[in-house]
SESEMI-97314 format. One record per residue: residue number from 1; x, y, z of N, C-alpha, C in turn. Coordinates in pm, 1 decimal, always signed. Each point is the difference from the previous one (the first is absolute). Layout:
# residues N
+-----+----------+----------+----------+----------+----------+----------+----------+----------+----------+
!  nr !     n_xx !     n_yy !     n_zz !    ca_xx !    ca_yy !    ca_zz !     c_xx !     c_yy !     c_zz !
+-----+----------+----------+----------+----------+----------+----------+----------+----------+----------+
! NUM !        X !        Y !        Z !        X !        Y !        Z !        X !        Y !        Z !
...
+-----+----------+----------+----------+----------+----------+----------+----------+----------+----------+
END
This chain:
# residues 177
+-----+----------+----------+----------+----------+----------+----------+----------+----------+----------+
!  nr !     n_xx !     n_yy !     n_zz !    ca_xx !    ca_yy !    ca_zz !     c_xx !     c_yy !     c_zz !
+-----+----------+----------+----------+----------+----------+----------+----------+----------+----------+
!   1 ! +10867.6 !  -4808.0 !  +1638.6 !   -113.7 !     -8.5 !    +64.9 !    -61.2 !   -128.3 !     -1.7 !
!   2 !    -60.3 !    -29.4 !   +140.6 !    -58.1 !   -147.1 !    -57.1 !   -156.1 !    +13.0 !    +69.1 !
!   3 !    -79.2 !    -29.3 !    -47.3 !   -160.9 !     -2.1 !    +11.1 !    -52.6 !   -164.0 !    -13.8 !
!   4 !     +1.5 !    -65.5 !    +98.6 !    -44.0 !   -142.1 !    -41.0 !    +45.4 !    -73.5 !    -52.4 !
!   5 !    -52.6 !    -29.9 !   -153.4 !    +48.9 !    -90.7 !    -99.5 !    +76.5 !   +111.7 !    -97.7 !
!   6 !    +24.9 !   +108.1 !    +21.0 !    +57.3 !    +94.8 !    -82.7 !   +127.1 !    +59.1 !    +36.1 !
!   7 !   +121.0 !     -9.8 !    -69.3 !   +116.5 !    +70.0 !    +22.4 !    +54.3 !    +49.3 !    -77.6 !
!   8 !   +105.2 !   +121.9 !    +39.1 !    +61.0 !    +68.8 !   -119.7 !   +114.8 !    -63.3 !     +2.1 !
!   9 !    +85.0 !     +3.6 !    -92.6 !   +126.7 !    -10.7 !    +25.5 !    +78.1 !   +107.0 !    +26.4 !
!  10 !   +115.4 !    -40.5 !    +44.6 !   +124.1 !   +146.5 !    +35.2 !     -2.2 !   +103.5 !    -56.7 !
!  11 !    -29.7 !     -0.5 !   -152.1 !    -19.8 !   +111.4 !   -102.7 !   -161.3 !    +33.4 !    +19.4 !
!  12 !    -80.6 !    -54.7 !    +86.1 !   -121.7 !    +50.8 !    -19.3 !    -60.5 !    -12.9 !   -126.4 !
!  13 !    +51.1 !    -97.3 !   -117.2 !   -117.9 !     -7.6 !   -146.9 !    -29.9 !   -132.2 !    +15.9 !
!  14 !     +0.3 !    -88.6 !    +30.8 !    -65.7 !   -102.5 !     -0.1 !    -82.6 !    -48.9 !    +86.1 !
!  15 !   -120.7 !    -45.4 !    -30.6 !   -124.9 !    -71.4 !    +87.2 !    +18.5 !   -115.5 !    +42.0 !
!  16 !    +15.7 !    -90.8 !   +127.7 !    -41.1 !   -143.0 !     +7.3 !   -125.2 !    -22.8 !    +70.1 !
!  17 !    -92.5 !    -60.6 !    -58.6 !   -124.6 !    -24.0 !    +47.7 !    +55.5 !   -158.4 !    +45.5 !
!  18 !   -149.8 !    -59.5 !    +37.9 !     +7.2 !   -117.9 !    +78.5 !    +13.0 !    -93.3 !   -128.8 !
!  19 !    +62.3 !   -135.1 !    +41.0 !    +61.6 !   -116.8 !   -116.4 !   -182.7 !    +13.8 !    -89.9 !
!  20 !   -129.1 !     -6.2 !    +90.3 !   -112.7 !    -72.2 !   -107.8 !    -47.1 !   +130.1 !    -83.1 !
!  21 !    +60.0 !   +122.4 !    +20.2 !    -69.3 !   +112.9 !   -101.0 !    +99.9 !    +20.4 !    -53.8 !
!  22 !   +122.4 !    -38.2 !    -20.9 !   +142.0 !    +21.8 !    -45.1 !    -38.7 !   -102.2 !   -147.0 !
!  23 !    -17.8 !   -136.4 !    +35.7 !     -4.2 !   -107.7 !    -71.8 !   -116.3 !    +28.2 !    -88.5 !
!  24 !    -93.0 !    +68.2 !    +58.4 !   -172.4 !    +19.5 !   -134.1 !    +92.0 !   +120.5 !    -46.7 !
!  25 !    +23.1 !   +115.4 !    +34.0 !    +58.5 !    +97.1 !   -109.2 !   +109.3 !    -54.9 !    -82.3 !
!  26 !    +74.3 !    -78.5 !    +34.0 !   +125.4 !    -47.6 !   -103.1 !   -119.6 !   -101.0 !    -85.8 !
!  27 !    -80.4 !   -110.8 !    +25.9 !    -81.3 !    -41.4 !    -94.1 !    -78.0 !    +56.9 !    -70.0 !
!  28 !    -19.8 !   +108.2 !    +38.8 !    -91.8 !    +93.4 !    -83.5 !    +97.7 !    +46.4 !   -102.6 !
!  29 !   +114.5 !    +37.9 !    +21.1 !    +59.9 !   +109.4 !   -116.5 !    +80.1 !   -146.9 !    -88.3 !
!  30 !     -0.4 !   -119.4 !    +33.6 !    +33.1 !   -156.6 !    -66.0 !   -114.0 !    +31.5 !   -128.1 !
!  31 !   -105.7 !    -29.2 !    +84.4 !   -113.6 !    -32.9 !    -92.3 !    -30.1 !   +121.9 !   -106.1 !
!  32 !    -21.0 !   +113.1 !    +32.1 !    -35.4 !   +126.3 !    -41.5 !   +114.8 !    +22.1 !    -90.2 !
!  33 !   +119.9 !    -29.9 !     +0.5 !   +114.5 !    -11.0 !    -95.2 !     +7.3 !   +160.5 !    -14.8 !
!  34 !    +19.8 !    +58.7 !   +124.5 !    +46.4 !   +150.0 !     +4.8 !    +84.6 !    +20.6 !   +104.3 !
!  35 !    +43.2 !   +135.5 !    +27.2 !   +115.9 !    +56.6 !   +100.5 !    -93.1 !   +113.5 !    +81.2 !
!  36 !    +94.5 !    +79.9 !   +102.5 !    -60.9 !    +54.4 !    +69.2 !    +52.7 !   +158.9 !    -99.0 !
!  37 !    +25.6 !    -10.9 !    -96.7 !    +52.0 !   +135.0 !    -39.6 !    -84.1 !     +2.4 !   -133.1 !
!  38 !    -71.0 !    +88.4 !    -11.2 !    -80.7 !    +24.2 !   -171.1 !   +112.5 !    +55.2 !    -74.2 !
!  39 !    -49.0 !    +12.9 !   -117.4 !    +29.7 !    +93.2 !   -135.9 !     +3.2 !    +87.9 !    +26.1 !
!  40 !    +98.0 !   +108.0 !     +1.8 !     -7.6 !   +171.4 !     -9.6 !    -89.7 !    +41.3 !    -42.3 !
!  41 !     -7.6 !    -43.7 !   -167.6 !   -111.4 !    +26.2 !    -99.3 !    -32.1 !    -77.8 !    -71.8 !
!  42 !   -170.9 !    +21.5 !    -17.8 !    -78.6 !   -146.2 !    -68.5 !   -110.6 !    +82.7 !    -78.6 !
!  43 !    -59.8 !   -121.3 !    -73.5 !   -130.3 !    +48.1 !    -38.1 !   -134.8 !    +34.0 !    +97.9 !
!  44 !    +56.8 !   -107.6 !   +108.6 !    -87.1 !    +23.7 !    +91.2 !    -10.5 !    +99.5 !    +95.7 !
!  45 !    +95.5 !    +69.3 !    +23.9 !    +20.1 !   +147.8 !    +67.6 !    -54.0 !   +100.3 !    -68.1 !
!  46 !     -1.4 !    +16.2 !   -144.0 !   -108.0 !    +86.1 !    -83.0 !   -136.2 !    -12.2 !    +40.5 !
!  47 !    -43.3 !   -147.6 !     +4.9 !   -138.1 !    -13.2 !     +0.8 !    -58.6 !    +40.6 !   +129.6 !
!  48 !   -120.3 !    +30.7 !    -37.1 !    -92.8 !    +10.1 !   +124.7 !     +3.6 !    -26.6 !   +114.9 !
!  49 !    +17.9 !     -4.2 !   +107.1 !    +23.7 !    +18.4 !   +134.4 !   -139.6 !    -97.1 !    +66.7 !
!  50 !     -2.1 !   -127.3 !    +10.7 !    -57.2 !    -96.6 !    +85.3 !    -23.7 !     +0.0 !   +142.2 !
!  51 !    -99.3 !    +16.7 !    +40.3 !    -20.4 !    -20.6 !   +179.9 !    -13.8 !   -160.2 !    -22.5 !
!  52 !    +50.9 !    -69.0 !   +126.2 !    -52.3 !    -97.1 !    +33.6 !    -44.8 !    -31.3 !   +151.4 !
!  53 !   -103.9 !    -30.7 !    +50.5 !    -35.2 !    +26.2 !   +170.4 !     +4.0 !   -149.7 !    +33.8 !
!  54 !    +89.8 !     +5.1 !   +143.5 !     -9.1 !   -149.3 !    +91.0 !    -52.6 !    +14.6 !   +131.3 !
!  55 !    -77.3 !    -69.5 !    -19.0 !    -90.7 !    -25.5 !   +139.8 !    +88.8 !    -76.4 !    +97.3 !
!  56 !    +41.6 !    +23.7 !   +152.5 !    +73.9 !    -81.0 !    +58.8 !    -11.3 !   -101.9 !    +17.4 !
!  57 !   -130.2 !    -47.0 !    -28.1 !    -38.4 !   -170.0 !    -17.5 !    +70.9 !    -52.4 !   -119.9 !
!  58 !    +48.2 !    +88.6 !    -49.6 !    +38.0 !   -115.6 !   -159.0 !   +157.9 !    -59.5 !    +74.2 !
!  59 !    +16.0 !   -128.2 !    +39.6 !   +116.5 !    -46.0 !    +59.6 !    +11.2 !   -114.6 !   -126.1 !
!  60 !   +186.7 !    -12.0 !    -12.7 !    +19.6 !   -139.0 !    -22.2 !   +157.3 !    +31.4 !    -51.0 !
!  61 !    +73.9 !    -46.0 !    -54.0 !    +71.4 !    +21.1 !   -105.5 !    +57.9 !     +6.2 !   -138.0 !
!  62 !    -94.3 !   +120.8 !    -18.2 !    +35.6 !    +37.6 !   -145.4 !    -24.3 !   +198.7 !     +2.1 !
!  63 !    +59.9 !     +7.7 !    -92.7 !    -55.9 !   +157.1 !    -50.6 !   -110.8 !    +43.2 !    +61.6 !
!  64 !    -11.6 !   +163.4 !    +93.2 !    -98.9 !    +34.6 !    +19.0 !    -80.8 !    -97.9 !   +137.4 !
!  65 !    +58.2 !    -69.5 !    +30.6 !    -48.0 !    -56.1 !   +105.1 !   +109.3 !    +17.9 !   +185.0 !
!  66 !    -61.0 !     -8.9 !   +112.3 !    +69.8 !    +34.8 !   +130.6 !    +73.7 !    -98.6 !    +16.6 !
!  67 !    +90.5 !    -32.3 !    +54.3 !    +58.6 !   -108.5 !    +81.6 !    +14.7 !    +55.7 !   +140.9 !
!  68 !    -58.4 !    -23.2 !    +85.4 !    +17.2 !    +37.2 !   +145.6 !    +58.8 !    -94.5 !    +64.1 !
!  69 !   +110.6 !    +69.3 !    +85.0 !    +76.7 !   -106.9 !   +118.2 !     +4.4 !    +62.8 !   +120.3 !
!  70 !    -15.9 !    -73.1 !    +73.8 !     -3.1 !    +40.1 !   +182.7 !   -138.9 !     +6.5 !    +29.3 !
!  71 !    -22.6 !    +44.8 !    +79.2 !   -136.9 !    +11.9 !    +73.2 !   -104.4 !    +77.7 !   -104.8 !
!  72 !   -117.9 !    -66.2 !    -49.3 !   -105.8 !   +117.5 !    -70.7 !   -133.1 !    -57.6 !    +53.1 !
!  73 !    -75.3 !   +138.2 !    -10.7 !   -139.3 !    -96.3 !    +42.3 !    -70.3 !    +79.5 !   -124.6 !
!  74 !   -130.3 !    -36.4 !    -72.0 !    -59.6 !    +36.9 !    -91.6 !   -160.3 !    +52.0 !    +66.0 !
!  75 !     +2.7 !    +91.6 !    -30.7 !   -128.1 !    +79.9 !    +43.4 !   -107.0 !     +5.7 !    -69.0 !
!  76 !   -143.9 !    -93.0 !    -21.2 !    -83.0 !     -6.7 !   -113.0 !   -132.9 !    +71.3 !    +72.3 !
!  77 !   -103.7 !    -26.1 !   -116.9 !   -125.2 !    +28.2 !     -2.5 !    -32.3 !   +146.0 !    +72.0 !
!  78 !    +77.0 !    +78.2 !    -43.6 !     -7.1 !   +167.2 !    +54.1 !    -68.2 !    +93.4 !   -135.7 !
!  79 !    -73.8 !    +50.3 !    +26.5 !    -57.8 !    +78.3 !    -65.5 !     +9.4 !   +177.6 !    +33.0 !
!  80 !   +110.1 !    +52.0 !     +0.1 !    +52.7 !   +117.8 !    +51.7 !   +104.7 !    +46.2 !   -109.4 !
!  81 !     +1.6 !    -48.1 !   -123.8 !   +103.2 !    +75.8 !    -67.9 !   +100.2 !    -66.5 !    -61.3 !
!  82 !    +25.9 !   -139.1 !    +54.0 !    +96.9 !    -51.4 !    -18.2 !    -28.6 !    -80.4 !   -148.8 !
!  83 !    +88.4 !    -20.9 !    -89.1 !     -5.2 !    -96.2 !   -155.2 !    -62.9 !   -139.7 !    +65.9 !
!  84 !    -97.2 !    -20.1 !    -71.4 !    -69.0 !   -140.9 !     +9.5 !    -29.4 !    -35.7 !   +150.8 !
!  85 !    -22.6 !   +103.8 !   +101.4 !     +7.3 !    -38.7 !   +130.1 !   +115.4 !    -50.1 !    +66.3 !
!  86 !   +122.0 !    +29.7 !     -0.9 !   +100.2 !   -115.6 !    +58.6 !    +60.1 !    +95.5 !     +2.4 !
!  87 !   +130.0 !    -50.5 !    +84.9 !   +151.7 !    +77.3 !     +3.1 !   +101.0 !   -102.6 !    +80.7 !
!  88 !   +130.6 !    +12.7 !    -19.6 !    +91.1 !    -88.0 !    +58.1 !    +63.8 !    +88.1 !   +124.8 !
!  89 !     +0.9 !    -45.5 !   +104.1 !    +88.4 !    +94.2 !    +75.7 !    +76.2 !    -79.7 !    +79.9 !
!  90 !    +98.9 !    +58.9 !    +81.0 !    +64.8 !    -72.4 !   +106.5 !    +95.6 !   +109.6 !    +98.3 !
!  91 !    +17.9 !    -36.5 !    +89.3 !    +76.2 !    +88.2 !   +120.0 !   +129.2 !    -59.5 !    +59.0 !
!  92 !    +55.7 !   -117.3 !    -77.6 !   +118.1 !    -50.0 !    +53.5 !   +117.1 !    +56.3 !    -50.1 !
!  93 !    +89.5 !    +33.5 !    +53.4 !   +104.9 !    +68.3 !    -58.4 !    +70.6 !   -118.6 !   -103.0 !
!  94 !    +55.8 !    +25.8 !   -114.6 !    +50.0 !    -81.5 !    -91.3 !    -57.1 !    -72.5 !    -54.5 !
!  95 !   -167.2 !    +37.0 !    +37.1 !    -67.9 !    -86.9 !   -154.7 !     -7.7 !    +62.5 !   -141.3 !
!  96 !    +31.2 !    -11.4 !    -82.4 !    +11.0 !    +46.3 !   -154.6 !    -91.8 !    -76.3 !    -96.3 !
!  97 !    -48.8 !   +131.1 !    -84.8 !    -99.2 !    -15.5 !   -106.4 !    +91.5 !    -25.3 !   -124.1 !
!  98 !     +7.0 !    -25.0 !   -110.6 !    +79.2 !    -13.7 !    -93.1 !   -102.6 !    -42.9 !   -157.3 !
!  99 !     +0.3 !   +101.3 !    -68.1 !    -60.0 !     +4.0 !   -117.4 !    +68.9 !    +58.5 !   -177.2 !
! 100 !    +45.1 !   -171.3 !    -25.6 !    +45.5 !    +20.8 !   -104.7 !   -100.5 !    +99.7 !   -148.2 !
! 101 !    +62.5 !    +68.4 !    -65.7 !    -53.7 !    +80.8 !   -106.7 !    +42.7 !    -14.4 !   -115.3 !
! 102 !    -34.7 !    +91.6 !   -110.3 !    +65.0 !    +59.5 !   -131.6 !    -59.5 !   +164.4 !    +18.0 !
! 103 !    +60.1 !    +50.0 !    -20.2 !    -53.9 !   +144.2 !    -17.3 !   +128.7 !    +67.1 !    +30.6 !
! 104 !    -76.8 !   +179.3 !    +53.9 !   +105.7 !   +112.7 !    -30.3 !    -58.9 !    +57.4 !   +127.3 !
! 105 !    -80.0 !    -45.4 !    +90.0 !    -28.3 !    +62.8 !   +106.1 !   -116.7 !     -4.3 !    +63.6 !
! 106 !    -35.5 !     -9.8 !   +171.1 !    -75.5 !   -119.4 !    +58.5 !    -46.1 !   +125.3 !   +112.4 !
! 107 !   -121.7 !     +6.2 !    +50.6 !    -84.1 !    +51.4 !    +77.6 !    -21.5 !    -93.2 !    +71.2 !
! 108 !    -11.0 !    -21.8 !   +164.8 !    -46.9 !    -45.7 !    +94.0 !    -95.2 !    +60.0 !   +110.3 !
! 109 !   -119.1 !    -94.9 !     -4.4 !   -138.6 !    +87.6 !    +61.2 !     +6.5 !   -105.3 !   +111.0 !
! 110 !    -36.3 !    +62.7 !   +146.4 !    -34.8 !    -92.9 !    +91.7 !   -126.1 !    +47.7 !    +94.2 !
! 111 !    +28.8 !    -46.5 !   +121.9 !   -121.7 !    +24.3 !    +93.2 !   +106.1 !    +77.8 !   +108.2 !
! 112 !    -45.9 !   +125.6 !    +47.5 !    +50.9 !    +70.4 !    +77.0 !    -74.0 !    +48.7 !   +145.5 !
! 113 !    +95.5 !    +39.0 !   +120.2 !   -103.8 !     +8.9 !    +99.9 !    +82.2 !     -3.5 !   +136.9 !
! 114 !    -88.3 !    +25.0 !   +121.4 !    +77.4 !    +41.1 !   +101.1 !    +85.8 !   -149.5 !    +72.3 !
! 115 !    -20.5 !    -92.6 !    -97.5 !    +88.5 !   -117.0 !    +46.7 !   +122.6 !     -5.5 !    -86.2 !
! 116 !    -18.5 !    +59.9 !   -128.2 !    +83.7 !     -8.8 !   -109.0 !   +156.7 !    +28.2 !    +46.9 !
! 117 !    +83.2 !    -77.2 !    -40.3 !   +133.8 !     -2.8 !    +10.7 !    +85.8 !    +51.7 !   -101.3 !
! 118 !   +121.4 !    -69.8 !    -33.6 !    +97.4 !    +46.6 !   -115.5 !    +51.0 !    -97.8 !    -78.2 !
! 119 !    +29.9 !    -13.8 !   -124.8 !    +82.6 !    -62.3 !    -81.1 !   +103.4 !    +59.6 !    -81.7 !
! 120 !    +95.8 !    -90.1 !    -24.9 !   +121.1 !    +45.4 !    -51.7 !    -56.5 !    -62.1 !   -159.9 !
! 121 !     -0.2 !    +57.3 !    -78.4 !    -39.1 !     +1.5 !   -154.5 !   +127.0 !    -14.4 !   -109.6 !
! 122 !    +26.2 !    -75.7 !   -127.2 !   +105.9 !    +16.0 !    -67.0 !    -63.5 !    -22.9 !   -139.8 !
! 123 !    +62.1 !    +51.8 !   -104.7 !    -45.9 !    -72.9 !    -90.7 !   +143.1 !    -63.8 !    -70.3 !
! 124 !     +7.5 !   -130.3 !    -35.8 !   +164.0 !    -55.3 !    -45.0 !    +88.7 !     +3.3 !   +131.0 !
! 125 !    -59.5 !     -3.2 !   +121.6 !    +91.4 !     -5.7 !   +124.5 !   +136.8 !   +116.7 !     -9.6 !
! 126 !     -5.5 !    +87.4 !    -53.7 !    +96.9 !   +111.6 !    -34.5 !    +51.1 !     +6.2 !   +142.5 !
! 127 !    +88.6 !    +93.8 !    -20.4 !    +48.1 !    +59.1 !   +132.4 !    -79.4 !   +127.6 !    +41.0 !
! 128 !   -118.3 !    +17.5 !    -48.0 !    -92.0 !    +94.0 !    +38.4 !   -126.7 !    -85.0 !    +50.1 !
! 129 !    -20.6 !    +28.6 !   +129.6 !   -151.7 !    -36.8 !    +83.5 !    -73.3 !   +124.9 !    +22.2 !
! 130 !   -107.7 !     -2.5 !    -34.7 !    -83.3 !    +84.0 !    +78.2 !    -76.9 !    -64.1 !    +88.9 !
! 131 !    -10.3 !   +118.0 !   +102.3 !   -109.5 !    -53.3 !   +134.4 !   -128.1 !    +48.8 !    -12.4 !
! 132 !   -118.6 !    -89.9 !    -33.8 !   -118.5 !    +58.0 !     -0.3 !    -67.8 !    -39.2 !   +114.5 !
! 133 !    -83.1 !    +79.4 !    +26.1 !    -86.2 !     +2.3 !   +135.7 !   -125.0 !    -15.1 !    -68.2 !
! 134 !    -57.5 !    -80.2 !   +119.9 !   -134.9 !    -55.0 !    -28.0 !   -125.3 !    +37.7 !    +92.9 !
! 135 !    +82.5 !   +102.3 !    +83.1 !    -75.0 !   +108.2 !   +131.8 !    -62.0 !    +81.5 !    -64.9 !
! 136 !   -116.9 !    +19.0 !    +65.0 !   -119.8 !   +119.4 !    -15.0 !    -72.9 !     +2.5 !    +69.0 !
! 137 !    -67.5 !   +110.5 !    +78.8 !    -72.7 !    +34.4 !   +113.2 !    -91.3 !    -32.5 !     -4.3 !
! 138 !    -49.0 !    -52.5 !   -147.4 !   -173.1 !   -112.4 !     +4.2 !    +16.8 !   -134.7 !   -126.9 !
! 139 !    -59.2 !    -71.3 !    +19.7 !    -12.1 !    -97.4 !   -147.0 !     -4.3 !    +67.5 !   -104.8 !
! 140 !   +111.3 !    -37.7 !    -64.5 !    -31.7 !    +75.9 !   -181.6 !    +41.8 !   -146.3 !    -30.1 !
! 141 !    -81.7 !    -68.2 !    -92.0 !    -18.6 !    -80.0 !   -134.7 !    +55.3 !     +9.4 !   -110.6 !
! 142 !    +58.2 !    -78.2 !    -48.3 !    +72.3 !     +8.1 !   -152.1 !    +50.7 !   +134.9 !    -33.0 !
! 143 !    +77.9 !    +18.0 !   +101.5 !   +103.4 !   +151.9 !     -4.7 !   +165.1 !    -35.1 !    -48.6 !
! 144 !    +11.9 !   +124.1 !   -132.5 !   +137.2 !    -23.0 !    -37.9 !    +95.0 !    -12.0 !   +123.1 !
! 145 !    +63.6 !    -69.2 !     +1.6 !   +122.2 !    +28.9 !   +114.2 !   +141.0 !     +0.0 !    -52.3 !
! 146 !    +19.1 !    -46.6 !   -149.0 !   +104.7 !    -20.2 !    -53.1 !     -8.7 !    +33.2 !   -145.2 !
! 147 !   +112.8 !    +70.8 !    -75.0 !    +20.2 !    +23.4 !   -141.0 !   +146.9 !    +27.4 !    -24.5 !
! 148 !    +10.9 !   -132.1 !   -119.5 !   +142.3 !     +2.6 !     +8.4 !    +53.2 !    +84.7 !   -106.4 !
! 149 !   +133.3 !    +42.1 !    -44.9 !    +11.0 !    +66.6 !    -76.4 !    +25.9 !   -109.7 !   -138.5 !
! 150 !    -23.6 !    +81.3 !   -118.2 !    +25.3 !    -75.7 !   -117.2 !   +124.4 !    -62.9 !    +16.7 !
! 151 !    +13.2 !   -160.8 !    -74.7 !    +81.9 !    -81.5 !    -11.1 !    +12.0 !     +6.4 !   -162.1 !
! 152 !   +143.0 !    -63.7 !    -23.3 !     -6.1 !    -59.2 !   -148.9 !   -118.2 !   -124.3 !     +2.9 !
! 153 !    -55.6 !    -17.5 !   -134.8 !   -121.9 !    -84.7 !     +5.9 !    +77.6 !    -91.4 !    -37.1 !
! 154 !    -73.8 !   -142.4 !    +79.9 !    +53.4 !   -156.9 !    +18.1 !    -58.5 !    -30.4 !   +128.4 !
! 155 !    +53.3 !   -129.4 !     +1.0 !    -18.8 !    -68.1 !   +147.7 !    +54.0 !    +55.8 !   +144.2 !
! 156 !    -35.6 !    +11.3 !    +51.1 !    +14.8 !    +85.7 !   +143.2 !    -93.0 !   -114.2 !   +141.0 !
! 157 !    +76.5 !    +43.0 !   +126.3 !    -65.0 !    -67.6 !   +108.8 !    -60.2 !   +114.7 !    +61.5 !
! 158 !    -98.5 !    +14.5 !    +79.7 !    -56.6 !    +78.8 !    +80.6 !    +26.0 !    -58.6 !   +141.8 !
! 159 !    +85.0 !    +90.6 !   +120.2 !    -10.2 !   -116.1 !   +117.6 !    -42.1 !    +97.9 !   +132.8 !
! 160 !    -70.0 !    -80.5 !    +84.1 !    -80.9 !    +99.7 !    +91.0 !    +56.0 !    -67.4 !   +143.8 !
! 161 !    +33.7 !    +80.7 !    +48.5 !    +78.0 !    -81.6 !   +129.8 !    -64.6 !    +59.8 !   +150.4 !
! 162 !    -67.6 !   -102.0 !    +39.7 !    -81.2 !    +94.9 !   +164.2 !   +152.9 !    +35.8 !    +96.7 !
! 163 !     -7.4 !   +132.7 !    +59.9 !    +53.1 !    +37.2 !   +125.3 !   -101.9 !    -17.6 !   +124.6 !
! 164 !    +69.4 !    -22.1 !    +53.7 !    -53.5 !    +51.5 !   +184.6 !   -117.0 !    -86.1 !    +25.0 !
! 165 !    -97.4 !     +2.4 !    +58.2 !    -89.9 !    -46.5 !    +73.6 !   -170.0 !    +15.0 !    -34.9 !
! 166 !    -20.4 !   +110.7 !   -127.0 !   -116.6 !    +78.5 !    -34.3 !    -23.5 !    -98.9 !   -118.3 !
! 167 !   -110.6 !    +54.8 !    -67.2 !    -87.6 !    -97.5 !   -109.7 !    +46.1 !    +67.3 !   -146.4 !
! 168 !    +77.4 !    -41.3 !    -83.8 !    +38.7 !    -19.5 !   -156.3 !   -127.6 !    -38.8 !    -59.0 !
! 169 !    -52.1 !    +74.8 !    -62.2 !   -166.9 !    -78.8 !    -36.6 !    -15.6 !    +40.8 !   -151.3 !
! 170 !    +47.5 !   -108.0 !    -86.8 !     +2.5 !    +43.8 !   -148.8 !   -147.0 !    -20.9 !    -35.4 !
! 171 !    -34.1 !    +51.4 !   -136.3 !   -161.2 !    +28.6 !    -50.6 !    +42.9 !    -79.4 !   -138.8 !
! 172 !   +121.0 !    +30.8 !    -27.7 !    +54.2 !    -46.6 !   -164.1 !    +95.0 !   +138.4 !    -83.9 !
! 173 !    -16.0 !    -29.9 !   -107.3 !   +118.2 !    +96.4 !    -64.2 !    -73.7 !     +5.4 !   -166.8 !
! 174 !    +92.3 !    +85.3 !    -48.4 !    -17.3 !    +54.0 !   -130.9 !   +102.4 !    +18.8 !    -50.8 !
! 175 !    +26.0 !    -92.9 !   -130.8 !    +94.8 !    -12.1 !    -77.2 !    -26.8 !    +97.0 !   -151.7 !
! 176 !   +103.0 !   +100.2 !     +8.9 !    +20.8 !    +33.7 !   -150.0 !   +102.0 !    -27.7 !    -83.1 !
! 177 !    -56.0 !    -60.2 !   -114.5 !   +130.0 !    -96.6 !    -86.7 !    +22.0 !    +89.7 !   -103.7 !
+-----+----------+----------+----------+----------+----------+----------+----------+----------+----------+
END
């Protein structure tokens, strides 16, 4: 499967991102001294679960910061229910947003509407991609568009790839640690 800067290998097991995003992710892993596979059991897995909210405007090259590749635009100064009055949207096939996170589950919130499109979403770029719709008969802000299955606690990467010519509009995510 080829989606702009993302591509699965012949076995459908690995994801290749644009060189800029890959170098950021590799640098993050080296600096953090971690791997993408967390421990099977640990004291952290027995502790109460925390939730971290990440706004779409948190951009950068560290944990809990979005890395956008391709054509994206920031929607600002909205008082319609978006977190911090902003969202990040794209209607260009192949545009990708990647979020490195440490946790066990992630939820994506977005803006749905008549001009809403669809995205391919994956955690750790596995062989499973979910098709997520941002379409709705009327505008709905801060709408839950995706909830991941529980994964092994540890370092992971959320990938959101735009399909087609309609808007994928990200408001933010919530991570369960």
